[in-house]
C-alpha positions in Angstrom: 0.3 0.0 0.4 1.5 3.4 -1.4 0.8 6.2 1.1 -1.5 9.3 0.2 1.3 11.8 -0.4 2.0 14.5 2.4 0.9 18.5 1.5 -0.2 17.2 -1.7 -2.3 20.4 -2.6 0.2 22.2 -1.3 3.2 21.0 -3.4 1.2 21.0 -6.3 0.2 24.6 -6.1 3.9 25.2 -5.4 5.0 23.9 -8.7 2.9 27.1 -9.9 1.5 24.0 -13.4 0.9 25.4 -16.5 -1.3 23.2 -18.9 1.4 22.9 -21.7 4.9 23.1 -19.5 7.6 20.1 -19.1 7.6 18.5 -15.2 9.0 15.9 -13.7 8.8 14.4 -10.3 12.1 12.2 -9.2 10.7 10.4 -6.4 7.6 8.7 -8.5 6.6 5.7 -5.7 2.8 5.4 -5.3 2.3 7.9 -8.1 0.0 10.0 -6.0 2.1 13.4 -7.4 1.8 12.5 -10.6 -1.4 11.6 -10.8 -2.2 15.0 -9.5 0.0 16.7 -11.7 -1.3 15.0 -14.8 -4.8 16.4 -13.7 -3.3 19.6 -14.8 -1.8 18.8 -18.1 -3.4 19.8 -21.2 -0.7 19.3 -23.7 2.1 19.3 -20.8 4.5 16.3 -20.0 5.6 14.5 -17.1 8.2 12.9 -16.6 8.4 10.3 -13.6 11.8 9.0 -11.8 12.1 6.2 -9.4 14.7 3.5 -8.6 12.8 0.9 -6.6 11.6 -1.8 -8.9 8.5 -2.1 -7.4 7.7 1.7 -8.4 7.6 0.5 -11.9 4.5 -1.3 -10.8 2.7 1.5 -10.4 3.2 2.9 -14.1 0.5 5.4 -15.6 -1.1 4.4 -18.6 -1.0 8.1 -20.4 0.9 9.5 -23.4 1.6 12.5 -21.4 3.9 10.4 -19.0 7.3 8.9 -19.3 8.7 6.9 -16.3 12.6 6.5 -16.3 13.6 4.0 -13.6 16.9 5.4 -11.8 18.3 7.7 -9.1 17.6 11.3 -9.4 21.1 12.0 -9.0 20.8 11.1 -12.8 18.4 13.7 -13.2 20.1 15.8 -15.6 21.2 13.8 -18.0 17.9 11.7 -18.5 16.0 15.1 -19.6 18.3 16.0 -21.7 18.2 12.7 -23.0 14.2 12.5 -23.4 13.6 16.7 -23.5 15.0 18.8 -25.8 15.3 22.4 -23.6 14.8 23.6 -19.5 11.8 22.4 -17.7 9.1 23.8 -15.6 8.9 22.4 -12.8 10.4 19.7 -10.2 8.7 17.4 -7.3 10.6 15.9 -4.9 9.2 14.0 -2.0 12.8 12.6 0.1 10.1 10.0 2.4 10.2 6.7 2.5 7.1 5.3 1.5 4.6 3.3 3.4 4.8 0.6 0.9 8.4 0.2 1.6 8.2 0.6 5.2 5.2 -2.1 4.8 7.5 -4.4 2.7 9.4 -7.1 5.7 11.6 -8.4 3.4 13.0 -4.7 2.4 13.9 -4.3 5.7 13.4 -0.9 7.1 10.8 -1.1 10.0 11.4 -2.1 13.2 8.3 -3.6 13.3 9.0 -6.3 10.9 11.4 -9.4 11.2 13.3 -9.2 7.9 16.9 -9.4 6.5 18.7 -6.4 7.0 18.7 -5.1 3.5 16.9 -1.9 3.3 18.2 -1.4 -0.5 16.0 1.2 -2.1 17.7 -0.2 -5.8 18.3 -4.2 -5.5 20.8 -3.3 -8.5 22.9 -1.6 -5.0 25.5 -4.3 -3.9 26.0 -2.4 -0.5 22.8 -3.7 1.6 22.6 -3.0 5.6 24.3 -5.8 6.3 27.3 -4.9 4.7 27.0 -1.9 6.5 26.9 -3.2 9.9 29.2 -6.6 9.7 32.4 -4.6 7.4 32.2 -1.1 8.8 34.7 -0.4 12.0 33.8 1.3 14.8 34.6 4.8 13.7 32.3 4.3 10.4 29.4 3.3 12.2 29.9 6.0 14.9 29.7 8.4 12.2 26.8 6.9 10.3 24.8 7.4 13.4 26.0 10.2 14.5 25.3 12.2 11.5 22.5 10.2 9.6 20.6 8.8 12.8 21.5 11.9 15.6 21.9 9.0 17.8 23.1 10.0 21.2 25.8 8.1 22.7 26.4 6.7 18.5 30.2 5.6 20.0 28.4 3.0 22.5 25.3 2.4 19.9 28.5 0.9 17.8 30.6 -0.9 20.3 27.2 -2.9 21.2 27.1 -3.4 17.3 30.3 -4.7 16.6 30.9 -6.9 19.9 27.8 -8.5 18.6 28.9 -9.4 15.3 32.2 -11.0 16.8 30.1 -13.5 18.2 28.0 -13.9 14.9 27.1 -12.3 11.8 24.2 -9.8 12.3 21.9 -10.4 9.3 18.3 -9.4 9.9 16.1 -6.7 12.1 15.9 -9.0 14.8 19.1 -9.5 15.1 20.2 -6.4 15.3 17.4 -4.9 17.2 19.1 -7.1 20.5 22.7 -6.0 19.7 21.8 -2.4 20.8 18.7 -3.7 23.1 20.7 -2.7 26.4 21.4 0.6 24.7 17.8 1.5 24.0 16.3 4.5 27.0 13.9 3.9 28.9 10.2 5.1 27.1 12.2 6.1 23.9 13.1 2.5 22.7 10.9 2.8 19.5 12.7 6.3 18.3 15.8 5.7 19.1 15.5 2.2 17.2 14.2 4.4 14.1 17.2 6.9 14.4 19.3 3.5 14.1 17.7 2.1 11.2 17.4 5.6 9.5 21.0 5.6 9.8 21.8 3.0 8.3 19.1 3.4 5.0 20.6 6.6 4.7 24.3 4.8 4.3 23.3 2.2 2.5 21.5 4.4 -0.5 24.1 7.1 -0.1 20.7 9.6 0.3 22.7 12.8 1.4 25.1 12.2 -1.5 22.4 11.8 -4.6 20.0 14.8 -2.8 23.1 16.8 -2.9 24.2 15.7 -7.0 19.8 16.4 -7.7 20.1 19.8 -6.3 23.3 21.6 -7.4 21.5 19.9 -11.2 18.6 21.8 -10.3 19.3 25.7 -12.0 21.0 23.5 -14.7 17.4 21.9 -16.3 15.0 24.7 -14.8 13.6 27.6 -17.1 13.5 31.0 -15.8 10.3 30.8 -14.2 10.7 27.3 -13.5 10.0 25.8 -9.9 11.8 23.4 -7.3 9.4 21.9 -4.6 11.3 19.9 -2.0 9.6 18.1 1.1 12.2 16.8 3.1 11.5 14.7 6.7 14.9 15.1 8.6 16.9 17.9 9.7 20.1 17.2 7.3 17.7 16.7 3.9 15.9 20.6 5.2 19.3 21.9 5.7 20.7 20.8 2.2 17.4 22.2 0.4 17.2 25.2 2.3 21.1 25.5 1.5 20.0 25.5 -2.1 17.0 27.3 -2.3 18.8 30.1 -0.4 22.8 30.2 -1.6 22.7 27.8 -4.7 25.3 26.0 -3.0 25.7 22.5 -0.4 27.2 25.1 2.3 24.6 27.8 2.5 28.0 30.3 1.4 26.7 33.5 0.4 28.2 34.9 -2.5 27.3 38.4 -3.7 28.1 41.0 -6.6 29.8 44.1 -6.8 27.0 45.4 -5.5 26.2 43.5 -2.4 23.5 41.4 -4.1 23.0 37.6 -3.0 24.4 35.6 -6.2 21.9 32.6 -6.0 19.4 30.7 -9.1 16.9 30.9 -7.0 13.7 33.5 -5.2 12.3 32.1 -2.3 8.4 31.7 -2.9 8.1 30.8 1.1 11.1 32.1 3.6 9.6 29.7 6.3 9.0 25.4 5.6 5.4 24.9 4.8 4.7 22.3 7.5 1.0 19.7 8.0 -1.7 20.9 9.8 -2.2 19.3 12.9 -5.4 17.4 11.0 -3.1 16.0 8.3 -0.4 15.4 11.1 -3.8 13.1 13.2 -4.6 11.1 10.2 -0.7 10.4 8.3 1.5 10.3 11.4 4.3 10.1 8.2 3.1 13.7 8.2 4.9 14.7 11.3 8.8 16.0 10.6 7.6 17.3 7.0 8.8 20.4 5.9 8.0 22.0 2.1 10.0 24.4 0.4 9.6 26.0 -2.4 11.9 28.2 -4.6 11.8 29.9 -8.5 14.3 29.9 -10.9 15.4 33.2 -11.8 16.3 34.7 -14.9 20.1 33.7 -15.8 
């Protein structure tokens, strides 16, 4: 089951869709955003990207729709391959789909017994078991701290190294058991979710892919074209904020001779749009969502 997209109407409004425009949905998933975009197109076209093989089962039978089974880090190359020219808008929903969380064999969820996989694409040679069983203590500490914001990450890493010295950690249950004594009372599930998040981000090189995608967007968007990005944790949101504000990953401000900020974008919303209490009550996944929208400036 694919989830109802978070902040769907705000995302679609943010794209400012022209009926004859060319758009990209770089996180196709269950196709919820793509269907909403297609409803607003007349002679326009939509290109959708997704590296998850399961997403291909949701492909929309419509002559105005092209599915590209690729990671969005290859966004610019494939848009140039399929479309001669720049496009009017791009949407990215960076959340892991409910379908992925609810498929035990993917190993994304702390709720199910499953293999330690966590790959978004089965062509990826590195799965979560590889990370857990081969990364040294320092590398495990780094990813748990950086990508999961796990407190006392070095102690969790030490527990993992100790457990795997006795037998390889190959399932979600074995990983949970390895760190069980380290989980803070009353925050067991949240902390486990942070550990799983850190591994998932590392396995799929999510921050590198996002940085690559965001750096390509100014070259792909027409002046007046919109970049609409929905993120779910502070690391992603910080990158999106930096790129939309300054055009680079570090958020480094460059100014012209007159002191004007040199940036490819004008911010459509200065502060991120967040879901209403009603939406959060209906869909717990919406809790941490932040939506940022930027418009491509003229060259």
